[in-house]
N, C-alpha and C positions, 0 to 999 in steps of 0.2 A: 746345472747351477740349481741348487735347493730354493724352494719358494715354499710360502705359507699360502693357503688357499682354503675357503671355507669347506667343511666335509660334502662330500659328492659321491653320487653313485658310481661315476667313473673309475674311483679307486676301490671298489668292492673287494676284490680278490687280494690285492694287495694288503688293504686294511685288515681282512680277515687272516691272512698270514700272519701279520704283526700281532694281531689277537690272540692268536694258537702261541706264539711265542711269550707273550705276557701271561697267559694262563699256565704255562709250562713251569712259569716262576711262582704261581700261587696269586697272580694279580688279574684284576679284572675279570674275576669269576662271576660278576652279576650278568655277564652277557653268555648265551650260550651261542655257539657257532651255529648250530643247526636253526636256531629261531633268526639270528641275523641273515643267515643263506637265504632264508625264506622272506624275511621282512626288512631288508635292507633300507627300501625306500623311506618306510614310517621311521626307521631308525636315525636316518640322516635329517628328517623333517624335524624329529624331536629334537636333536643336537641343535639345529639352526634355531628352533623355538627358544631355548634357553636365552639367547641374547636379548630377546624382547620382555621387558618387565611385565607386560599384559600377559605373556603367556608362561612365564616363569613359575614352576611347580611352587607349592606354599612351603615356607621354610627356607627357599633357597634365595639366592641373589642373582640377578641377570649375570651370565656370563657369555662372552663370546669364545667360540672353539674354533681352532684353526688346526689344519693339518699340513705337516711339514712333508712336501713331494719333493724327491730328486729323481730326475728321469719320469717314470710313472710309478715309482716306489713309495708307497706309504712309510715314512720314516720314525714320525712320532705326532705327538699332538701337544698343544699349547691352549690353555684355558684362562682367559681373561676375566676376572670377576670385577664388574663395574663398581661394586662398593664392597665394604667388609661387614660382617657379623662380629659379635664378641668372640665366637668360636675362631672365625677367620683370623683374627689378629693374633692367634695363639698357632694355629695349624692351619695351613693352605695359602693365607695371604690374598695379594690380588692376582697373583699369577702362578700357575702350575703348568709343569712340562712333563713330558716323559718320552724317551726314546726306546724303540723297540731293541730286544736284546741284541740282535744279531747287527744292529746299526750304532752301538756304542763304541767309545773310544775310537770315533771317528771324526769328532770337532763337530758333530751334529747338535749336541746340547748346547753349545756356544752359539750356534746359529739360531738355533728355535727360540733362545731366550732374547737373542738380539732382536729378531724380527716380531716376538711378541711384544718387546719394548715399544717398537714403532707402532704397533696397533693399539697398544694401551694410549700413546700420545694421540694417536687419531680419535680414540674415543673420548679424549679430554682428560685423562689421568695426568698428574702432574709428579705424582711421587707415589712409588707402589711398594709394597710391603711382598717380601717372598720369604718363605720357611723351608727349612729342610731338617733332616735328623741330624743330630751331632756326629753320627757316625758315616754320613753320607758325603765322604771327601771330595768325589766327583762334583756332585751338585753346589757343594761349597766352592769349588774353584770357578764353576761355570758362573755363577753369582758374582763371586768377587770380579772376574774378569769382564763382567759386565757392568761394572760400577758398584755392586752390591756393598754397602756399608753396614758392618755388623752392629745391631743395637743390644743384644743380649742372648744370652742362653737361657733358656727357663725348662723347669719341668712342667709337663702338663698331664695333669693327674687322669683325665678321661682318654689320654692318648697314651698313657702309661710310658711316655719317655722324654727325653729332653731335645728341645728344639732351638734352633738357630734361627734368630729372626734379622733378616736384612731389609734395609731400605734402599732404594734406587730413585734419584732425582732424574727426570726424564724431560723436563722442560727448562 
């Protein structure tokens, strides 16, 4: 049964396998496998620190990061931003999630968002914003299956694309 957990060194190898899959798609290029292989503990600590306003990097909002694990396999991650900036109201929203490529189309997207909404409620959020590209049909279906109500579609100049913005009431 899949579950959310805080990032942990226990899942180092399977996380790195997932990262390789994302990088094969051209995503998550800000990390190098070799650096993470050698410094995974500090990487996990950095992820955990992002949930604390006192240790949040300048220009960022506190966000709680969770990994979806099935058995011992890293499936994906969900980030819950505690507040919104003006930019996040157009691209990003309160919750962002991703499923590693080899685990897509297996129902994990719906599960990770459902569990992420539970965590958002625990954090005290009552209504959350989610955004996705207009061409990301899979994400649209996941958001709508979890109660997402479309507010609008808007072109975001600095993003160079059109975004769908959804709200989900969670309390």
